[in-house]
Structure formats: C-alpha cells, structure tokens
C-alpha positions, -999 to +999 in steps of 0.1 A: +042+068-225+018+052-201-017+044-209-044+053-182-052+024-162-023+001-172+012-004-160+010+006-123+040+010-102+048+005-066+079+023-053+093+021-016+117+040+006+128+038+042+123+075+046+099+100+032+126+120+010+148+091+004+156+073-028+125+052-039+130+018-055+105-001-076+089-033-063+089-061-089+052-062-088+028-086-107-003-070-093-013-045-066-041-027-049-046+007-030-076+007-007-089+038+010-116+033+037-135+052+064-149+039+096-186+044+100-199+053+135-234+044+142-253+070+161-289+057+161-312+065+188-351+061+191-359+096+176-353+083+139-385+066+130-366+032+130-339+042+106-302+039+114-281+070+115-244+073+109-216+096+111-181+095+091-153+083+112-115+081+107-099+072+074-074+045+067-054+032+038-040-002+029-017-013+000-010-047-010+011-064-038+023-097-052+058-095-065+086-117-081+110-127-054+147-119-056+170-118-025+190-093-040+162-068-050+165-033-033+130-025-028+122-061-012+152-055+009+138-020+022+104-038+029+119-067+047+141-046+068+111-023+078+090-054+085+118-070+109+123-037+127+086-025+128+095+007+112+074+032+093+086+034+056+069+050+026+051+038-004+044+055-036+014+038-055+013+051-093-019+035-107-008+043-144+030+047-138+030+085-141+046+105-113+022+130-100-010+106-106-006+085-075-002+086-038+028+087-013+018+070+020+035+063+053+029+026+061+039-004+084+045-036+067+017-059+080+026-091+060+058-102+042+053-140+030+075-157+004+059-184-015+077-213-033+052-235-053+068-266-068+076-260-105+069-224-105+087-189-095+092-177-061+069-150-051+062-127-022+031-113-008+033-080+009+005-059+027+010-025+041-013-006+065-013+031+065+004+051+092-007+086+084-022+106+057-018+097+022-003+126+000-007+132-037+026+121-054+042+152-070+073+137-082 
C-alpha cells in the first residue's frame, strides 16, 4: 500500500490510450504555472494590476540509465522525432491520484560520472491540458 507523499511514479506512453511504462526515476517534479499579465495603468493609485494568463505544465525527472529500458526508449524516440507523448505523474504511486499530460520532450541528457552509475536527466514541457489520472 502506498503512503501519501512517498513512492511517486512516472509512466510514459507514445499515445494517450497506449500502454504506459514506468520510468526508473530516482526523483521527479510536476510543476504547474500560470502567466501573469500586467494591466497597470495610471488610474490605480500607484499599484500594479494583473490578470491571470495561460496555464503551463512542466515535468522533470532523473532516472537510472539502461539502454534496454522500455520507458526511456519511448522518451528518447519522442525526443528525436519531436513527437507529442504522454506522461502520467502519480505523486504517491496510486492510480487516480495523479495527472496525465500530453508533453514534448525538452531535454534528454545522459550523464556518466567516473565511478558512479549512469543516469539520465529528462524534462518535459506540457503540450495541452493535464487531466486527472483515472486509471
């Protein structure tokens, strides 16, 4: 049984309804942001005014590298082709408690420090509205 706040999971698929594979993540983050539009004019007694703008999503992860890992292969292929793919981010490893997001792979960097394991750093930029993960 998952404990709230522990044991996150990141799953990826080339298509929204396709098979999802788990990324061998060692850490990860799910960021939602909103642009703020400044609308200040001289009628506001010297205070700035703003309006909420468009929403955006970014997901990043560090993972253990394996050339034969299915999830990393899906990500690398989408990166090389510039394709939209899908990421499920489950903060406490419980289906239904996370998000499914269409994304574009922004960064796919393999790191090989001397005397340490190979790792890969991956960042995704949202390419549409996140949905609550229902499965």
